[in-house]
C-alpha positions in Angstrom: 114.5 32.2 82.2 112.7 33.9 85.0 115.6 33.0 87.4 118.2 34.4 85.0 116.2 37.6 84.5 115.8 38.0 88.2 119.6 37.7 88.7 120.3 40.3 86.0 117.8 42.7 87.6 119.3 42.1 91.0 122.8 42.9 89.7 121.5 46.1 88.0 119.9 47.2 91.2 123.0 46.5 93.2 125.1 48.6 90.8 122.5 51.5 91.2 122.9 51.4 95.0 125.4 53.6 96.7 127.8 52.6 99.5 125.0 53.3 102.0 122.7 50.8 100.3 120.4 53.6 99.0 119.3 53.8 95.3 121.5 56.2 93.4 120.3 57.9 90.2 122.3 57.4 87.1 124.3 60.3 85.6 121.7 60.7 82.9 118.9 60.8 85.4 120.8 63.4 87.5 121.4 65.5 84.4 117.7 65.4 83.5 116.7 66.3 87.0 119.2 69.2 87.1 117.8 70.6 83.9 114.4 70.8 85.4 115.4 73.7 87.6 115.1 75.9 84.6 111.8 77.8 84.2 109.3 76.2 82.0 111.3 73.0 81.7 109.4 69.8 82.6 110.4 66.1 82.5 110.0 65.7 78.7 111.8 69.0 77.9 114.6 68.1 80.2 115.0 64.7 78.6 115.2 66.2 75.1 117.8 68.7 76.2 119.9 66.0 77.9 119.7 63.7 74.9 120.6 66.5 72.5 123.7 67.5 74.5 124.9 63.9 74.8 124.1 63.0 71.1 125.2 66.1 69.3 126.6 68.8 71.5 129.0 67.4 74.0 131.5 70.2 73.5 128.7 72.7 73.8 127.7 70.9 77.0 131.2 71.3 78.4 131.2 75.0 77.6 127.8 75.4 79.2 128.9 73.5 82.4 132.0 75.7 82.7 130.1 79.0 82.1 127.4 78.0 84.5 129.9 77.0 87.2 131.8 80.3 86.8 128.6 82.4 86.8 127.2 80.8 89.9 130.6 81.3 91.7 131.5 84.8 90.6 128.2 86.7 89.9 126.8 88.4 92.9 124.8 91.6 93.5 125.8 95.3 93.1 126.1 96.9 96.5 124.4 100.0 95.2 121.5 98.9 92.9 121.2 95.1 93.7 121.5 94.1 90.1 123.6 91.2 89.1 127.3 92.1 89.0 130.7 90.5 89.0 132.1 93.5 91.0 131.0 95.4 94.1 129.6 98.2 91.9 128.1 97.3 88.5 129.2 99.2 85.4 126.0 101.3 85.4 126.4 102.5 89.0 130.1 103.2 88.6 129.6 105.2 85.4 129.9 109.0 85.7 127.8 109.5 82.6 124.5 108.5 84.2 122.0 111.0 85.6 121.9 110.4 89.3 118.8 112.5 89.8 116.7 109.8 88.0 116.3 106.5 89.7 114.2 103.7 88.1 113.0 100.8 90.3 112.5 97.5 88.6 111.4 94.2 89.9 114.1 92.0 88.3 117.4 92.2 86.4 115.5 91.1 83.3 113.1 94.0 83.7 116.0 96.4 84.2 117.7 95.1 81.0 114.5 95.4 79.0 114.2 99.1 80.0 117.8 99.8 79.3 117.6 98.3 75.8 114.3 99.7 74.8 114.1 103.3 76.2 117.5 105.0 76.1 117.1 105.8 79.8 120.3 107.4 81.2 119.5 107.5 84.9 120.3 104.9 87.5 118.5 101.8 88.7 117.4 100.0 91.8 116.5 96.3 91.4 114.1 94.8 94.0 114.7 91.2 93.1 111.0 90.6 93.7 107.8 92.3 94.8 105.9 92.7 98.0 104.1 89.5 98.8 103.3 89.0 102.5 101.8 85.6 102.0 105.2 84.4 100.6 107.1 86.1 103.3 108.5 88.9 101.1 108.3 92.2 102.8 110.2 95.5 102.5 113.4 94.2 104.1 113.6 91.3 101.6 113.4 93.8 98.7 116.1 96.0 100.1 113.7 98.9 100.7 115.7 100.0 103.7 118.7 100.4 101.4 116.5 102.3 98.9 115.3 104.6 101.7 118.9 105.4 102.6 119.7 106.2 99.0 116.7 108.6 98.8 117.7 110.2 102.0 121.0 111.2 100.4 119.1 114.0 98.6 120.5 113.4 95.1 117.5 111.6 93.6 114.8 114.0 92.3 112.4 111.5 90.6 111.7 107.9 91.4 110.4 106.0 88.4 108.4 103.0 89.5 108.6 100.2 86.9 107.0 97.4 88.7 104.7 95.1 86.7 101.0 95.7 86.5 100.0 92.8 88.8 98.3 92.9 92.1 101.6 92.5 93.9 103.3 94.9 91.5 100.7 97.6 92.1 101.0 97.2 95.9 104.7 97.5 95.6 104.3 100.6 93.5 102.1 102.2 96.1 104.6 101.5 98.8 107.4 102.9 96.7 105.4 106.1 96.0 104.9 106.6 99.7 108.6 106.0 100.4 109.5 108.6 97.7 107.2 111.3 99.0 108.5 110.7 102.6 111.9 111.8 101.2 110.6 114.7 99.1 111.2 112.8 95.9 108.7 112.9 93.0 107.3 109.4 92.3 106.2 108.5 88.7 104.8 105.3 87.3 105.2 103.7 83.9 102.1 104.1 81.8 100.1 100.9 81.2 97.3 100.4 78.7 96.5 99.8 75.0 99.7 98.5 73.2 101.1 100.6 70.3 99.4 99.4 67.1 96.7 97.5 69.0 93.0 97.6 68.2 90.5 98.2 71.0 88.2 95.2 70.1 91.1 92.8 70.7 92.4 94.3 74.0 91.4 92.5 77.1 88.9 94.1 79.4 91.3 94.6 82.3 93.9 96.4 80.2 91.3 98.6 78.5 89.7 99.5 81.8 93.2 100.5 83.2 94.0 102.5 80.1 90.6 104.3 80.2 91.0 105.2 83.9 94.6 106.4 83.3 93.9 108.5 80.3 96.0 111.6 79.8 95.7 115.0 78.1 96.7 115.2 74.4 99.6 117.5 74.0 99.3 120.6 71.8 102.1 119.6 69.6 102.0 116.2 67.8 104.8 113.8 68.7 107.7 113.8 66.3 
Protein backbone atom coordinates (compact mmCIF):
# COMPACT_ATOMS: atom_id res chain seq x y z
CA UNK A 1 0.00 0.00 0.00
CA UNK A 2 2.75 2.40 0.87
CA UNK A 3 4.48 1.71 -2.46
CA UNK A 4 1.27 2.36 -4.45
CA UNK A 5 0.62 5.55 -2.51
CA UNK A 6 4.16 6.68 -3.22
CA UNK A 7 3.72 6.06 -6.95
CA UNK A 8 0.44 8.03 -7.01
CA UNK A 9 2.00 10.96 -5.17
CA UNK A 10 4.95 10.88 -7.54
CA UNK A 11 2.67 11.03 -10.57
CA UNK A 12 0.70 13.94 -9.12
CA UNK A 13 3.90 15.83 -8.43
CA UNK A 14 5.14 15.12 -11.95
CA UNK A 15 1.90 16.54 -13.40
CA UNK A 16 2.32 19.65 -11.24
CA UNK A 17 5.80 20.29 -12.64
CA UNK A 18 6.30 22.47 -15.66
CA UNK A 19 8.56 21.78 -18.62
CA UNK A 20 11.49 23.20 -16.66
CA UNK A 21 10.97 20.76 -13.81
CA UNK A 22 9.74 23.45 -11.42
CA UNK A 23 6.54 23.08 -9.40
CA UNK A 24 3.61 24.79 -11.15
CA UNK A 25 0.59 25.99 -9.18
CA UNK A 26 -2.78 24.66 -10.24
CA UNK A 27 -5.26 27.01 -11.90
CA UNK A 28 -7.25 27.14 -8.68
CA UNK A 29 -4.17 28.10 -6.70
CA UNK A 30 -3.29 30.75 -9.28
CA UNK A 31 -6.82 32.18 -9.06
CA UNK A 32 -6.70 32.33 -5.27
CA UNK A 33 -3.29 33.96 -5.34
CA UNK A 34 -4.46 36.52 -7.92
CA UNK A 35 -7.46 37.49 -5.81
CA UNK A 36 -5.17 38.32 -2.91
CA UNK A 37 -3.96 41.46 -4.68
CA UNK A 38 -7.27 43.09 -3.69
CA UNK A 39 -7.16 45.24 -0.53
CA UNK A 40 -8.24 43.46 2.62
CA UNK A 41 -8.38 40.05 0.94
CA UNK A 42 -6.34 37.35 2.66
CA UNK A 43 -5.93 33.67 1.95
CA UNK A 44 -9.28 32.58 3.40
CA UNK A 45 -11.26 35.37 1.73
CA UNK A 46 -9.58 34.65 -1.60
CA UNK A 47 -10.48 30.97 -1.28
CA UNK A 48 -14.14 31.78 -0.60
CA UNK A 49 -14.25 34.11 -3.61
CA UNK A 50 -12.64 31.56 -5.90
CA UNK A 51 -14.96 28.73 -4.79
CA UNK A 52 -18.02 30.97 -5.10
CA UNK A 53 -17.15 31.92 -8.67
CA UNK A 54 -16.44 28.35 -9.71
CA UNK A 55 -19.45 26.85 -7.94
CA UNK A 56 -22.15 29.45 -8.61
CA UNK A 57 -20.97 32.38 -10.74
CA UNK A 58 -18.95 31.14 -13.68
CA UNK A 59 -20.70 33.50 -16.09
CA UNK A 60 -20.17 36.36 -13.67
CA UNK A 61 -16.53 35.34 -13.43
CA UNK A 62 -16.20 35.57 -17.22
CA UNK A 63 -17.73 39.07 -17.20
CA UNK A 64 -15.41 40.08 -14.35
CA UNK A 65 -12.35 38.78 -16.19
CA UNK A 66 -13.33 40.60 -19.39
CA UNK A 67 -14.13 43.88 -17.61
CA UNK A 68 -10.90 43.70 -15.60
CA UNK A 69 -8.80 43.00 -18.69
CA UNK A 70 -10.34 45.92 -20.59
CA UNK A 71 -10.02 48.29 -17.61
CA UNK A 72 -6.34 47.48 -17.07
CA UNK A 73 -5.66 47.90 -20.78
CA UNK A 74 -7.71 51.04 -21.53
CA UNK A 75 -7.93 53.14 -18.35
CA UNK A 76 -5.06 55.56 -17.91
CA UNK A 77 -4.73 59.01 -16.35
CA UNK A 78 -6.15 62.35 -17.40
CA UNK A 79 -3.38 64.59 -18.72
CA UNK A 80 -4.83 67.56 -16.86
CA UNK A 81 -5.93 66.34 -13.42
CA UNK A 82 -4.29 62.86 -13.15
CA UNK A 83 -7.60 61.17 -12.33
CA UNK A 84 -8.45 57.84 -13.96
CA UNK A 85 -9.67 58.34 -17.53
CA UNK A 86 -10.19 56.42 -20.75
CA UNK A 87 -9.31 59.54 -22.76
CA UNK A 88 -6.52 62.13 -22.71
CA UNK A 89 -8.86 64.52 -20.88
CA UNK A 90 -11.45 63.22 -18.43
CA UNK A 91 -15.09 64.37 -18.75
CA UNK A 92 -14.69 66.79 -15.83
CA UNK A 93 -11.67 68.58 -17.26
CA UNK A 94 -13.18 68.75 -20.75
CA UNK A 95 -16.47 70.16 -19.49
CA UNK A 96 -17.08 73.84 -20.10
CA UNK A 97 -19.59 74.00 -17.25
CA UNK A 98 -17.03 73.74 -14.43
CA UNK A 99 -15.60 76.74 -12.54
CA UNK A 100 -11.91 76.83 -13.48
CA UNK A 101 -11.15 79.35 -10.70
CA UNK A 102 -11.70 76.63 -8.06
CA UNK A 103 -9.25 73.74 -7.95
CA UNK A 104 -9.66 70.94 -5.40
CA UNK A 105 -6.66 68.71 -4.66
CA UNK A 106 -7.47 65.15 -3.52
CA UNK A 107 -5.17 62.29 -2.61
CA UNK A 108 -6.90 59.58 -4.67
CA UNK A 109 -9.57 59.03 -7.32
CA UNK A 110 -11.78 57.55 -4.59
CA UNK A 111 -11.47 60.77 -2.55
CA UNK A 112 -12.28 62.87 -5.61
CA UNK A 113 -15.38 60.79 -6.31
CA UNK A 114 -16.53 61.09 -2.69
CA UNK A 115 -16.26 64.89 -2.86
CA UNK A 116 -18.03 65.03 -6.21
CA UNK A 117 -20.94 62.91 -4.99
CA UNK A 118 -21.37 64.51 -1.58
CA UNK A 119 -20.76 68.23 -2.01
CA UNK A 120 -22.08 69.52 -5.31
CA UNK A 121 -18.64 71.04 -6.00
CA UNK A 122 -18.56 72.57 -9.50
CA UNK A 123 -14.89 73.40 -9.78
CA UNK A 124 -12.05 71.29 -11.14
CA UNK A 125 -9.78 68.72 -9.52
CA UNK A 126 -6.18 67.64 -9.26
CA UNK A 127 -5.55 64.09 -8.03
CA UNK A 128 -2.20 63.43 -6.36
CA UNK A 129 -2.42 59.64 -6.51
CA UNK A 130 -0.79 59.54 -3.08
CA UNK A 131 0.70 61.85 -0.42
CA UNK A 132 4.16 63.02 0.53
CA UNK A 133 6.08 60.23 2.26
CA UNK A 134 9.87 60.59 1.98
CA UNK A 135 10.46 57.28 3.77
CA UNK A 136 8.55 55.53 0.98
CA UNK A 137 10.29 57.50 -1.73
CA UNK A 138 7.21 59.59 -2.54
CA UNK A 139 8.17 63.20 -3.11
CA UNK A 140 6.68 66.18 -4.98
CA UNK A 141 7.63 64.79 -8.39
CA UNK A 142 5.84 61.47 -7.76
CA UNK A 143 2.66 63.39 -6.88
CA UNK A 144 2.83 65.51 -10.02
CA UNK A 145 3.32 68.74 -8.08
CA UNK A 146 5.49 70.17 -10.84
CA UNK A 147 2.46 69.76 -13.12
CA UNK A 148 0.25 71.40 -10.48
CA UNK A 149 2.68 74.33 -10.20
CA UNK A 150 2.47 74.87 -13.96
CA UNK A 151 -1.29 74.86 -13.72
CA UNK A 152 -1.30 77.45 -10.94
CA UNK A 153 1.15 79.57 -12.93
CA UNK A 154 -1.42 79.88 -15.72
CA UNK A 155 -3.22 82.39 -13.51
CA UNK A 156 -6.75 81.04 -13.87
CA UNK A 157 -7.01 79.32 -10.47
CA UNK A 158 -8.03 81.68 -7.65
CA UNK A 159 -8.53 79.19 -4.80
CA UNK A 160 -6.76 75.90 -4.12
CA UNK A 161 -8.95 73.67 -1.94
CA UNK A 162 -6.73 71.16 -0.15
CA UNK A 163 -8.67 67.94 0.51
CA UNK A 164 -5.91 65.66 1.73
CA UNK A 165 -6.69 63.30 4.59
CA UNK A 166 -6.06 64.35 8.22
CA UNK A 167 -3.08 62.03 8.69
CA UNK A 168 0.52 62.96 9.45
CA UNK A 169 1.46 62.58 5.77
CA UNK A 170 -1.76 64.26 4.67
CA UNK A 171 -1.11 67.30 6.88
CA UNK A 172 2.47 67.57 5.60
CA UNK A 173 1.16 67.39 2.05
CA UNK A 174 -1.43 70.07 2.82
CA UNK A 175 1.27 72.38 4.20
CA UNK A 176 3.38 71.90 1.06
CA UNK A 177 0.35 72.58 -1.17
CA UNK A 178 -0.48 75.76 0.75
CA UNK A 179 3.06 77.06 0.25
CA UNK A 180 2.88 76.19 -3.43
CA UNK A 181 -0.43 78.05 -3.79
CA UNK A 182 0.83 81.19 -2.03
CA UNK A 183 3.94 81.20 -4.22
CA UNK A 184 1.59 81.61 -7.19
CA UNK A 185 -0.69 84.17 -5.50
CA UNK A 186 -3.47 81.60 -5.13
CA UNK A 187 -5.59 81.48 -1.96
CA UNK A 188 -5.22 78.09 -0.21
CA UNK A 189 -8.07 76.63 1.86
CA UNK A 190 -8.35 73.39 3.83
CA UNK A 191 -11.30 71.09 4.39
CA UNK A 192 -12.63 71.42 7.93
CA UNK A 193 -12.01 68.46 10.23
CA UNK A 194 -13.52 67.79 13.61
CA UNK A 195 -16.64 66.64 15.39
CA UNK A 196 -18.88 64.68 12.97
CA UNK A 197 -22.38 65.97 12.30
CA UNK A 198 -24.75 64.38 14.81
CA UNK A 199 -21.91 63.18 17.02
CA UNK A 200 -21.69 63.58 20.79
CA UNK A 201 -18.52 64.91 22.38
CA UNK A 202 -18.16 62.14 24.96
CA UNK A 203 -17.84 59.57 22.16
CA UNK A 204 -15.41 61.54 19.96
CA UNK A 205 -11.78 60.42 20.17
CA UNK A 206 -9.32 62.78 21.86
CA UNK A 207 -7.30 63.56 18.72
CA UNK A 208 -10.37 64.57 16.73
CA UNK A 209 -11.76 66.65 19.58
CA UNK A 210 -8.42 68.41 20.08
CA UNK A 211 -8.20 69.23 16.36
CA UNK A 212 -11.78 70.49 16.31
CA UNK A 213 -11.20 72.67 19.38
CA UNK A 214 -8.04 74.17 17.94
CA UNK A 215 -9.74 74.84 14.57
CA UNK A 216 -12.88 76.41 16.03
CA UNK A 217 -14.52 79.14 13.92
CA UNK A 218 -16.79 82.09 14.54
CA UNK A 219 -20.55 81.45 14.57
CA UNK A 220 -22.19 83.32 11.68
CA UNK A 221 -24.81 85.95 12.49
CA UNK A 222 -27.43 84.26 10.36
CA UNK A 223 -28.38 80.65 11.19
CA UNK A 224 -27.74 78.08 8.43
CA UNK A 225 -30.73 77.29 6.24
